[in-house]
C-alpha positions as CSV (number, residue, x, y, z in Angstrom):
1,M,0.0,0.0,0.0
2,N,1.8,3.1,-1.3
3,I,1.4,6.6,0.0
4,N,0.8,8.7,-3.2
5,I,1.5,12.5,-3.0
6,N,-0.2,14.4,-5.9
7,S,0.8,17.9,-6.5
8,I,0.1,19.2,-3.0
9,S,0.7,22.7,-2.1
10,K,0.3,24.8,1.2
11,Y,0.3,28.4,1.9
12,I,0.8,29.9,5.4
13,N,0.3,33.7,5.7
14,S,0.5,33.9,1.8
15,E,4.0,32.2,1.9
16,C,4.2,28.8,-0.1
17,V,5.6,26.3,2.2
18,L,4.9,23.3,-0.1
19,N,5.0,23.9,-3.8
20,S,3.3,21.2,-6.1
21,V,5.0,18.3,-4.3
22,S,4.4,14.9,-5.8
23,Y,6.0,11.6,-4.7
24,V,5.2,7.9,-4.3
25,F,6.4,6.2,-1.1
26,E,6.4,2.4,-1.1
27,P,6.4,-0.3,1.6
28,G,9.8,-1.8,2.5
29,K,11.7,1.3,1.7
30,I,13.4,4.1,3.7
31,Y,13.2,7.6,2.3
32,G,15.6,10.2,3.6
33,I,14.6,13.9,3.3
34,Y,17.1,16.7,3.7
35,G,17.2,20.5,3.2
36,K,17.8,23.8,5.1
37,N,15.7,24.9,8.0
38,G,12.5,26.2,6.5
39,S,12.8,24.2,3.3
40,G,9.5,22.4,3.8
41,K,10.8,19.1,5.3
42,T,8.7,19.1,8.5
43,M,5.7,20.6,6.7
44,L,5.7,17.7,4.2
45,L,5.7,15.2,7.1
46,R,3.0,17.1,8.9
47,A,0.9,17.0,5.5
48,I,1.5,13.2,5.1
49,A,0.5,12.6,8.8
50,G,-2.7,14.6,8.3
51,L,-1.8,17.2,10.9
52,I,-2.4,20.0,8.4
53,K,-4.6,20.3,5.4
54,T,-3.1,21.1,2.1
55,D,-4.5,24.0,0.0
56,S,-4.4,21.9,-3.2
57,G,-3.5,18.3,-4.4
58,T,-4.1,15.1,-2.7
59,I,-2.6,12.5,-0.4
60,E,-3.8,9.0,-1.1
61,Y,-3.2,5.8,1.0
62,N,-4.8,2.4,0.3
63,G,-7.1,4.0,-2.3
64,K,-8.4,6.5,0.2
65,I,-8.0,10.4,0.1
66,L,-6.7,12.0,3.3
67,H,-9.2,14.5,4.8
68,K,-11.9,13.1,2.6
69,D,-12.0,9.4,3.2
70,L,-9.5,9.5,6.1
71,D,-8.9,11.9,9.0
72,Y,-5.3,10.9,9.3
73,L,-3.1,8.0,8.1
74,P,-3.9,4.7,10.1
75,D,-1.2,2.6,11.7
76,T,1.4,5.4,11.7
77,G,4.2,6.1,14.2
78,I,5.3,9.7,14.3
79,I,7.9,12.0,15.6
80,I,7.2,15.5,14.5
81,E,8.5,18.5,16.4
82,N,8.1,18.3,20.2
83,I,6.2,15.1,21.2
84,Q,3.9,16.1,24.2
85,F,4.2,13.5,27.1
86,W,2.4,13.5,30.5
87,K,5.3,15.1,32.4
88,M,4.0,14.1,35.8
89,Y,4.4,10.5,34.9
90,S,7.4,8.2,34.2
91,G,8.4,7.2,30.8
92,Y,7.1,3.7,31.2
93,E,3.7,5.0,32.4
94,N,3.5,7.4,29.5
95,L,4.1,4.5,26.9
96,R,1.7,2.2,28.7
97,M,-1.1,4.8,28.5
98,L,-0.4,5.3,24.8
99,A,-0.4,1.5,24.3
100,S,-3.7,1.2,25.9
101,I,-5.4,3.1,23.1
102,N,-4.9,0.3,20.5
103,Q,-4.0,-2.5,22.8
104,N,-1.6,-4.0,20.2
105,I,1.4,-4.7,22.4
106,S,2.1,-6.2,25.8
107,E,3.7,-4.5,28.8
108,D,6.8,-6.7,28.3
109,E,7.2,-5.2,24.8
110,I,7.0,-1.8,26.1
111,R,9.7,-2.7,28.7
112,D,11.9,-4.3,26.0
113,I,11.9,-1.3,23.6
114,M,12.7,1.1,26.6
115,S,15.7,-1.1,27.7
116,Y,16.8,-1.4,24.2
117,F,17.3,2.3,24.0
118,G,18.7,2.5,27.4
119,L,15.6,3.8,29.4
120,D,14.9,2.0,32.6
121,P,11.3,1.0,32.6
122,L,11.3,0.4,36.3
123,S,12.6,4.0,37.0
124,K,10.0,6.3,38.7
125,K,11.7,9.5,37.3
126,K,9.0,11.8,35.8
127,V,9.4,12.8,32.3
128,S,9.6,16.3,33.5
129,K,13.0,15.5,34.9
130,Y,14.2,13.8,31.7
131,S,17.2,15.2,29.7
132,L,16.7,16.2,26.1
133,G,18.3,12.8,25.0
134,M,16.0,10.8,27.2
135,R,13.0,12.6,25.8
136,Q,14.2,11.8,22.4
137,K,14.6,8.1,23.2
138,L,11.1,8.1,24.7
139,S,9.7,9.7,21.5
140,I,11.4,7.0,19.4
141,C,10.0,4.3,21.7
142,Q,6.4,5.6,21.3
143,A,6.7,5.8,17.5
144,L,8.2,2.4,17.0
145,M,6.8,0.3,19.8
146,E,3.7,-0.9,18.0
147,H,5.5,-1.7,14.7
148,P,3.3,0.5,12.7
149,H,3.0,0.2,9.0
150,I,4.1,3.8,8.4
151,L,6.8,5.8,10.2
152,L,7.1,9.6,9.9
153,L,10.2,10.6,11.7
154,D,11.3,14.4,11.9
155,E,15.0,14.5,13.0
156,P,14.8,11.3,15.0
157,T,18.5,11.3,16.0
158,N,18.5,14.8,17.3
159,A,20.1,14.9,20.8
160,L,21.2,11.2,20.7
161,D,24.7,10.2,21.5
162,Q,26.5,8.0,19.0
163,S,25.7,4.7,20.7
164,S,22.1,5.6,20.7
165,I,22.2,6.6,17.0
166,S,23.6,3.2,16.2
167,L,20.7,1.5,18.1
168,F,18.2,3.6,16.2
169,R,19.8,2.8,12.8
170,N,19.7,-1.0,13.6
171,R,16.0,-0.8,14.7
172,I,14.9,1.2,11.7
173,L,16.4,-1.5,9.4
174,E,14.5,-4.1,11.4
175,E,11.3,-2.0,10.8
176,K,12.2,-1.8,7.1
177,S,12.3,-5.6,7.0
178,R,8.7,-5.7,8.2
179,N,7.6,-3.9,4.9
180,T,7.2,-0.6,6.7
181,I,7.1,2.7,4.8
182,I,9.8,4.9,6.5
183,I,10.1,8.5,5.7
184,F,12.6,10.5,7.8
185,T,14.3,13.9,7.9
186,S,17.7,14.5,9.1
187,H,20.6,17.1,9.3
188,N,22.9,14.2,9.8
189,Q,24.1,13.4,6.4
190,E,25.5,10.1,7.7
191,D,22.0,8.9,8.7
192,I,20.7,9.8,5.2
193,E,23.4,7.9,3.3
194,L,23.4,4.9,5.5
195,L,19.7,4.3,5.8
196,A,17.9,5.8,2.9
197,D,16.9,3.8,-0.2
198,E,15.9,7.0,-1.8
199,I,17.2,10.4,-0.9
200,I,15.0,13.5,-1.4
201,H,16.4,17.1,-1.4
202,I,13.6,19.8,-0.6
203,E,14.3,23.4,-1.2
204,D,11.8,26.2,-1.0
205,G,9.0,23.8,-0.6
206,R,9.8,21.9,-3.8
207,I,11.5,18.5,-4.4
208,K,14.7,19.8,-5.8
209,E,16.1,16.4,-6.7
210,H,15.8,12.8,-5.6
211,R,18.1,9.8,-6.2
């Protein structure tokens, strides 16, 4: 089931932030998007996720049009901008509450992914006391833990140390093997080169090139 982007455009305060963007994203592939700040990378992910409505064009998934047949893409793991957690609870409690919505995974699976990324599921530390790196790891855990069919990840390795970046890369390749559609942005060119099957350069809201 592909994600088909058909000539989408978006204006914010008369500024064109997405300019007639078209692309086809296929299962079992990793797509790496790069570009300067303000180039439209995050806006494209927000549009695909259904977090914003485009002014023209369509986003189609499994034969259904976003914001017409679908309110948002189903079965999608997302890291876009700052993920809002319940700061008065621990990381494990946050993930357990999120997992209770779909009831797709066990508590053991939550503990396993936290441990994988170096977060102690038994810790009572509140998320409000987490470092930036710990919050990023928790964001990755919430996006990946249910093995969604689509992953939309905006700067997923931001604030991670090299060891955690390596863990993330390995995990992403595992998710790819599950036939997941993985779309991520990164300022880390090494992430792009190592992970991406297709590399997309965005500039001024347009796809400048892809390879």
